[in-house]
C-alpha positions, 0 to 999 in steps of 0.5 A: 524475506519479509512479510511487511511492506511500507509505502507512502500513498495518494488516496484517489478521490471517488470521482477519479476511480478511487474509493468513497471512504478513506483508508483504515487500519485492518483494510484489505487491498491488493498491491501491485508494483510497476516492475514484473519482479513485484507480483500482485499480492493481497495485503492488510493495512496494519499501521496508518497515517492519513491526512484527509485534506491532502489525501496523502498518507503512510501505511505499513501492511502485511502480506496475506499469503504464506509465501513472503516476498523475497527482498529482491522482489521490491525496491524502495522507491518503486511505484505501486498501485493499490487496488480494491477488486479491479479499481485503483484506489491509491498510488504510491511508492515503497519506503522504509518502514517508520519506527512508529506511525502516528507521531 
């Protein structure tokens, strides 16, 4: 079982449903996988690499629940949506955690 999820993402511009500000460490959002095996969960971003020019990045997040996701509930490469309320602010995929963000 794990309480960490790493993902690569594309931050949606505000004019396409996204958010007016770039992502930041300690931000809290919700994450939802494409499969029914991956329920929507609240997360906090704890590591971040983000390129404002391409709107692409990498983040490591921790679940904000006492019930961890079982390893079988998400798969590397699974597509995800990141939400603030009902608004989709980013899309991405689950990846293996990197040794260190910001290199």
